[in-house]
N, C-alpha and C positions, 0 to 999 in steps of 0.2 A: 621096343627092342629089348631083348633079354641081355643083361650085362654079362652073362656067361657065354655069349656068342663068341666062338673061337676065331672065326675069320671075318675081318671087317671088310665090308664091300667098299667100293670107291665112291659111292654117293655121299654127299655132305650129310653129316649126322647132326640133327637139330634137336635140342632138348626142349621139351614143352613143360613148363612149370605153371600149373593151373589147378586150383582146388575144386572148381565146378566141373564135374565129370562130363556133362553134356557139351560145355564149351571146349574142354580138352579133346573130346572125341571129334568135334567139328574141326579143330586145328589139325589134329592128327590126320583126318581124312583129306583135308586140303593139301597138306604137305606130301602125303604119300601119293596122291594123284599127280603131283608135280615132280615126282621121282626123288624126293628127299627121303633119307632114312630117319625115322623118328625114334628118339630116345625118350623113354618115359611113356606117358606123361607122369610127372612127379606132382603129387598133391600136397607135399610138405617141404619145408626148408631142408629137413634132415635127408629126405630121399633125393632132393635135387643136388645137395652137396655130395651125396654118395655117387651119383652119376658123374658129377664133375671130377671127382677123385679118380675115376676110372680112365680119365684122359681120352675119351672117345668123342668129345663134343667139338663140333666145328662152329656152332652158333646156338643161340637160345632165344626163346620167347618166354618172358616171365610176367606173371601176374604180380601186381603190387602187393595185394593183401591176400595172404594165404590162410587167413583165419587165425594165424598165430603171430600177427604183426606185419609190419612193412618189410619187404624183401631186400633191405639194404645189405645184410650179410651175404646174401646170394650175389648181389650186384658186385660187392667187393671181391668175392671169390672169382667171379667171371673176369673182372678187370685184371686181377693179379695174374691170370693165365692168358690174358689177351684174347679172350673168347668174346666175339662180338655178340651183342644181344639187343633186343628191343623190348620195351616195356609195353605190355598190352593191358589196358586198364579202363575202368569206368570213371576214374578220377580225372579232374582237370589237371593239365600239366603244371599249372601254377601252384597246385596243392601238393606236388611231389617234392621229396627231398632232392637236393641238387645232385646227389650221387645217381639218382634215377633219371632225373629230367635232362641230364646232359647226353643221354642216349636217345635213340629214336623212340618216340612215344606214339602209340596207336590206340585210339579209343575203341572200346567194344560198343557194339558188335563189329567184327571185322569181316569184310566180304571174302568169300572163298577164293576169289582170284587175287585179291590184294595181299593176302598172307604170303603166298609163295613169292610174289614180287618183292615184298618187304625183305624176306629172308635172302633172296638173291642179291639185293642191294647191300645187305649187311655183309655178306660173304665177299662181294666184290671190293668193298671198302677195306676189308680186313686182309686182303691178299698181300699187301705191302708191310704189314705189321708182323714182327717176330712173335712166335708163340712162347709163352712163359712156362 
């Protein structure tokens, strides 16, 4: 989705943060097929933070390692705005910083059907939380 889009549709907007383009493409396809609006994919922390600043995000799927370190700054930014997110990673949950491991963690590879279900659950749990 282009950040310059003038009219926001009513579908939930999900940010994909993944630096492996093939994985990001698979995530994007699975979410679009399930009728989510996809923001990104962002392959860097800077780009992901840019998307978050636009305040168009309802949820996010974030990779732990974007090639520039662990995504803790991104997790903090999402938490500050009460944007629900899941961590999608090849790491073991016990090896993650607590900031990341206290959110849903899904190991790669993720099945095409599992991803939209995960996002739906994230959004359901977040409906009672105020947005920041």
